[in-house]
N, C-alpha and C positions, 0 to 999 in steps of 0.2 A: 632504518635508512629508507628514505622514499625518493621517487623520481617521477617524472611526468607520465610514465606509462603503467603506474601502478601504485599501490599503498606502500610498498617497500621494494627492494631490489632482491632479485634471486640471480646467483651467478650460474654460469654453464655448469661448474663443478656441483653446484648443489642440484640442479637439475638432472645431471647425470646420477647423482646419489639417489634421488626420488626414483628415477627410472630404473635403476638397478634393483632397488628395493621391490619395485612392482613386478619387474620382469622375473625375478627369482621366484616369486609367488606363482606367477603364471606359468612358468616353465614346469613347475611341479605337478600341475593339473592338466596340461593341454593334451596329454594322452587319454584323458576321460572323453574329450571331444573326439579325438581322432578315432578311437575304438568305435565311437557311435557313428561316425561319418568319415570313413577313411579317405574318401575322394576330395574332401574339403580342406584346402591348405591354407585357409584364410587366417585362422587362429595362430598357426605356425609362423606364417609370414609376419604377423604383427609382433611376434616374440623376436624374429630375426631383425625387424626394424627397430625395436627397443634395443636390442643388443648392439646394434650398429651405433646407435646415439651413444650408450654407455661406453663403448670402446672408442670413441673419439670422433666418429663422423658427425657432421653438423646436422643440427635439426633441419628436416626437410619435410616437402610434402609426402614423403614416403611414410613417415611416422603417422601422419594424419589419414592418409588413405588406408593404410594398414589397420589402424584403429577402427575406423569407420566400417571397413569390410569384416573385421572379426566382431563388431557388434551387430552386423547383419546376419553373420553366421550364428550367433547366439539367438536371434529371433527366429531362425530357421531350425534350430536344434530340436532333436526328437525326444529329449529328456531334459528335466531341471538340472541335473548335474552336467550335462554337456553344455547347456546354455551358460551356465555359470563358469565353466572352464573356458568357453570362448569369450564370454564377457571379460574374465581376468586377462586374457591375452589382449583384447582390445584396450582394456585399461592400462595395461603396460606400455603399449605404444602411445597412447595418449598423455601418459605421464611426462613425457618429454615437453609437453605444452602446458605444464601447470602454470597459472597466471598469478602474478604477485599482486592479487587483490585479496584484501582480508574479508573474504566470504566463506561461510562454512561449506558452501558447495564445492570450493576448490580442494577441500580434504580429500574427496573422493579421488583425485588424481593421485594423491599420496597412498591412500589406504584401501581403495575399493578392490584392487587386484587380490590383496590379501584376504580381504573379507569374503570374496567369491571363492578363493581357494578354501577357506574354511568352511563355506556352505557345501563345496563339493565334498569335503572331508566328511561332513555330517551325512549328507545323502549316501555316501558309499558305506557309511557304517549303520545304514538302516534308519536315517534320520535322527542319530543320537546327538544330541547337544554336546556331550562330552567330547566327541571328536572334533567339533567345532572350537571348543575350549582349548583343546591341545594344540590345534592348528594356530589358534590366535597367540597361545603361549610361545609358539615357535616363531611367529611373527615378530613378537616383541623382543625375543633373543637375537634376532637377526638385525634388529634396527641399530644403526650407528648413532653416535651423538650428533653427528651432523644432520641425519634424517630427522631426529628428534628436535633439533633446533629449528629447522625448517617448518616442521608440523607446528611448533609452538607460535609461529607468526600468525597463524590463522586461527579463527574461533573454533570451538569445539564442533564436532559432527553432531548433526541432529540425530536424534533416536530413530526416526523414521518407522514406516509401518512393516517393510519387508524384513525377512530374516538377514539378509545381506546388510541392510542398513543398521540392524541392530548389532550385528557382528562387528561392522565398521565402527559403531559408536563405542563399543566395548574396547576394541583394539585402540582407538583414539584415546580413551580415558586412561588405558594402562601406559601407553606410551608417554602421555603428558606427566605421569607420576614417576616414570623411570629417570635413572641417572640423574 
């Protein structure tokens, strides 16, 4: 289905499902940022903004500002793990603004929070890829049929150079094969 605002239609329920998926991943790692920078509430605020939308609030400037602020916190983080945790939180708030454009870049709104969480798991395990694989497998298990349906409307995620991009591409491939 298409309309004048994009390549297809996304319902509010679908956007809430995408945001729920992202915020569940981010919530699981935000403490890594908070342990590193306990006086910086920006990632936690982004998680709150995402949950507000998931739980019925309208999309608002709150999600956009919180996402941007959490991404700024990621740039200021003192470790890669803290940066990925803050990025995950920002990605969760930004998920509410997934665009109905059939571009691979939009896949990040759906999956990057989980990929960042998987990178946090790797780093906490001494940079062990097995920890990232386990986290990605959990993300696959958390995915609902509705989330997979939304994902399949977009082109495959590009492989990318960074470890987070590689984790996201792996998650994308697994989800497209699921269910």
